[in-house]
C-alpha positions as CSV (number, residue, x, y, z in Angstrom):
1,M,16.1,8.8,19.9
2,N,16.3,8.3,23.4
3,K,19.4,6.3,25.4
4,A,17.2,3.3,26.3
5,W,16.1,2.9,22.6
6,T,19.8,3.5,21.5
7,R,20.5,0.7,23.7
8,V,18.3,-1.9,22.7
9,C,19.4,-0.9,18.9
10,L,23.1,-1.5,20.1
11,T,22.4,-4.6,21.7
12,G,20.2,-6.1,18.5
13,I,22.9,-5.1,16.3
14,A,25.8,-7.0,18.8
15,L,23.1,-9.9,18.5
16,T,23.2,-10.0,14.8
17,V,26.9,-9.5,14.3
18,L,27.5,-12.4,17.0
19,S,24.9,-14.9,15.1
20,L,26.7,-13.5,11.6
21,S,30.1,-14.8,12.9
22,T,28.6,-18.0,14.0
23,A,26.7,-18.6,10.8
24,A,30.2,-18.1,9.2
25,A,31.6,-20.6,10.9
26,Q,29.4,-23.1,10.5
27,S,28.9,-22.3,6.6
28,G,32.4,-22.6,5.9
29,G,33.2,-18.9,5.4
30,M,30.5,-17.7,2.9
31,I,27.6,-15.6,4.8
32,V,24.3,-14.5,3.6
33,A,22.5,-12.2,5.0
34,V,18.9,-10.5,4.6
35,I,17.5,-7.1,4.7
36,D,14.0,-5.3,5.1
37,T,14.5,-2.5,2.5
38,K,11.3,-0.9,3.6
39,K,12.0,-0.9,7.3
40,V,15.4,0.6,6.7
41,F,13.8,3.5,4.6
42,D,10.8,3.8,7.3
43,N,13.6,4.4,10.0
44,Y,16.2,6.3,7.8
45,A,15.9,9.5,9.6
46,S,17.2,12.3,7.3
47,F,15.5,10.6,4.0
48,Q,12.1,10.6,6.1
49,A,12.8,14.7,7.3
50,R,13.5,15.3,3.3
51,L,10.0,13.8,2.2
52,S,8.0,15.2,5.0
53,R,9.4,18.6,3.8
54,I,8.2,18.0,0.2
55,R,4.7,16.5,1.4
56,G,4.5,19.8,3.7
57,E,5.1,22.0,0.7
58,M,2.4,19.9,-1.3
59,N,0.1,20.4,1.6
60,A,0.4,23.9,1.6
61,Y,0.1,24.5,-1.9
62,K,-3.2,22.2,-1.7
63,Q,-4.4,24.9,1.0
64,Q,-3.3,27.7,-1.1
65,N,-5.3,26.1,-4.2
66,L,-8.2,25.6,-1.8
67,A,-8.3,29.1,-1.0
68,R,-8.2,30.1,-4.7
69,R,-11.1,27.4,-5.6
70,K,-13.3,29.3,-2.7
71,Q,-12.5,32.6,-4.4
72,L,-13.7,30.9,-8.0
73,A,-16.7,29.8,-6.3
74,D,-17.5,33.3,-5.2
75,R,-17.1,34.7,-8.6
76,V,-19.3,32.1,-9.9
77,K,-21.9,33.0,-7.6
78,Q,-21.5,36.7,-8.5
79,L,-21.9,35.7,-12.6
80,R,-25.4,34.1,-11.5
81,E,-26.7,37.2,-10.5
82,L,-25.6,39.0,-13.8
83,K,-27.9,39.1,-17.0
84,P,-26.2,36.4,-19.3
85,S,-26.2,39.1,-22.5
86,S,-24.5,41.7,-20.5
87,D,-20.7,42.8,-21.2
88,E,-19.8,42.2,-17.4
89,Y,-21.4,38.9,-17.6
90,K,-19.2,38.0,-20.7
91,R,-15.9,39.2,-19.0
92,L,-16.6,37.7,-15.7
93,E,-17.5,34.3,-17.6
94,A,-14.2,34.6,-19.7
95,E,-12.1,35.6,-16.3
96,I,-13.5,32.5,-14.5
97,A,-12.8,30.0,-17.4
98,Q,-9.4,31.1,-17.6
99,T,-8.8,31.1,-13.9
100,E,-10.2,27.4,-13.9
101,S,-7.9,26.1,-16.5
102,S,-4.9,28.1,-14.8
103,L,-5.8,26.3,-11.5
104,V,-6.0,23.0,-13.5
105,T,-2.7,23.6,-15.1
106,E,-0.9,24.6,-12.5
107,A,-2.0,21.8,-9.9
108,K,-1.0,19.2,-12.6
109,L,2.4,21.0,-12.9
110,K,2.9,21.2,-9.2
111,Q,1.8,17.6,-8.6
112,N,4.5,16.6,-11.6
113,E,7.1,18.7,-9.7
114,I,6.4,16.8,-6.2
115,L,6.5,13.4,-7.8
116,R,9.6,14.1,-9.6
117,R,11.4,15.4,-6.6
118,E,10.3,12.5,-4.5
119,A,11.4,10.1,-7.2
120,K,14.9,11.9,-6.7
121,E,14.9,11.7,-3.0
122,H,14.1,7.8,-3.2
123,Y,16.6,7.0,-5.6
124,H,19.2,9.1,-3.9
125,A,18.2,7.3,-0.8
126,Y,18.2,4.0,-2.4
127,Q,22.0,4.7,-3.7
128,Q,22.7,5.5,-0.1
129,V,21.0,2.3,1.6
130,L,23.3,0.4,-1.3
131,A,26.2,2.0,-0.3
132,A,25.7,1.2,3.6
133,I,25.0,-2.1,2.7
134,A,27.9,-2.6,1.0
135,R,30.0,-0.8,4.0
136,V,28.2,-3.4,6.6
137,A,28.5,-6.4,4.2
138,Q,32.5,-5.9,3.7
139,K,32.9,-5.1,7.5
140,H,31.3,-8.4,8.5
141,N,32.6,-10.5,5.5
142,I,29.0,-10.8,4.3
143,S,28.9,-12.5,0.6
144,L,25.3,-12.3,-0.2
145,V,22.2,-9.7,0.9
146,L,19.0,-10.8,-0.2
147,R,15.7,-8.5,0.5
148,Y,12.9,-9.9,2.7
149,D,9.9,-8.8,4.2
150,S,9.7,-8.9,8.0
151,Q,6.0,-8.0,8.6
152,E,3.9,-10.2,9.9
153,I,1.3,-11.7,7.8
154,D,-2.6,-10.8,8.5
155,P,-4.6,-13.4,7.6
156,S,-7.8,-11.2,7.3
157,N,-6.0,-9.2,4.6
158,V,-5.8,-10.8,1.3
159,N,-3.0,-8.3,0.0
160,S,-1.1,-9.3,3.0
161,V,-1.6,-12.9,2.4
162,V,-0.6,-12.8,-1.1
163,R,2.5,-10.7,-0.4
164,G,3.6,-13.1,2.3
165,L,3.0,-16.0,-0.2
166,N,5.2,-14.2,-2.8
167,R,8.3,-13.8,-0.5
168,T,11.6,-15.0,-1.9
169,V,13.0,-15.3,1.6
170,V,10.8,-17.7,3.3
171,Y,12.8,-18.6,6.5
172,Q,16.0,-17.0,8.1
173,N,17.7,-17.4,11.3
174,R,19.4,-14.5,12.9
175,L,20.5,-13.1,9.5
176,D,18.9,-9.9,9.6
177,I,21.2,-6.9,9.1
178,T,18.2,-4.5,8.9
179,D,19.3,-2.6,12.1
180,L,23.0,-2.6,11.4
181,V,22.3,-1.0,8.1
182,T,20.0,1.7,9.4
183,H,22.3,2.4,12.2
184,E,24.8,2.9,9.7
185,L,22.9,5.2,7.7
186,N,21.6,7.3,10.5
187,Q,25.3,7.7,12.0
188,V,26.5,8.7,8.8
189,A,23.8,11.4,8.2
190,R,24.5,12.8,11.6
191,Q,28.5,13.1,10.7
192,P,29.3,16.8,9.6
193,A,30.4,17.1,5.9
194,P,34.4,17.2,5.6
195,G,35.7,20.7,6.4
196,I,32.4,22.0,8.5
197,R,32.8,22.0,12.1
198,R,29.6,21.7,14.2
199,Q,29.1,24.5,16.5
């Protein structure tokens, strides 16, 4: 992240803190804030890096599987050149059927493994997001944090309009702590683990 972007983020965070303080003064001490959790996840750098590694593994596996399927297609071509009554035909046919079955089973197992790993990453990241929200809320005396969607509604997209109509938070005025929480998460992720010195 470049210095200009960091300055913009910090300015936004400072303005959020100022508006939260103003809101607290005006509401008699209770602060309610909102957060766009999708935006937090999208900008949570170490989480996105972990997901990217998992998806990279899946893409590498798909390429490998594609190469093996090409080899299988070549074997099927060989089979067509043989006489169906020959022993070689029967042997190759059985080998092709076994390979096909193995490829299908292996692909399902790999997909299930990737989905489980992605689910674990999402769960782990969600726990970290909740912890960061709690830290930010305690630091700024926020009593309640509500999830909301900051994305603009696209009037030409029916799904976007329906999502917009179903929003729980329909209005908020400078109570968004999304950037504060994202900054907190990314700062914590950059800190070395206890007992480990950075070179």
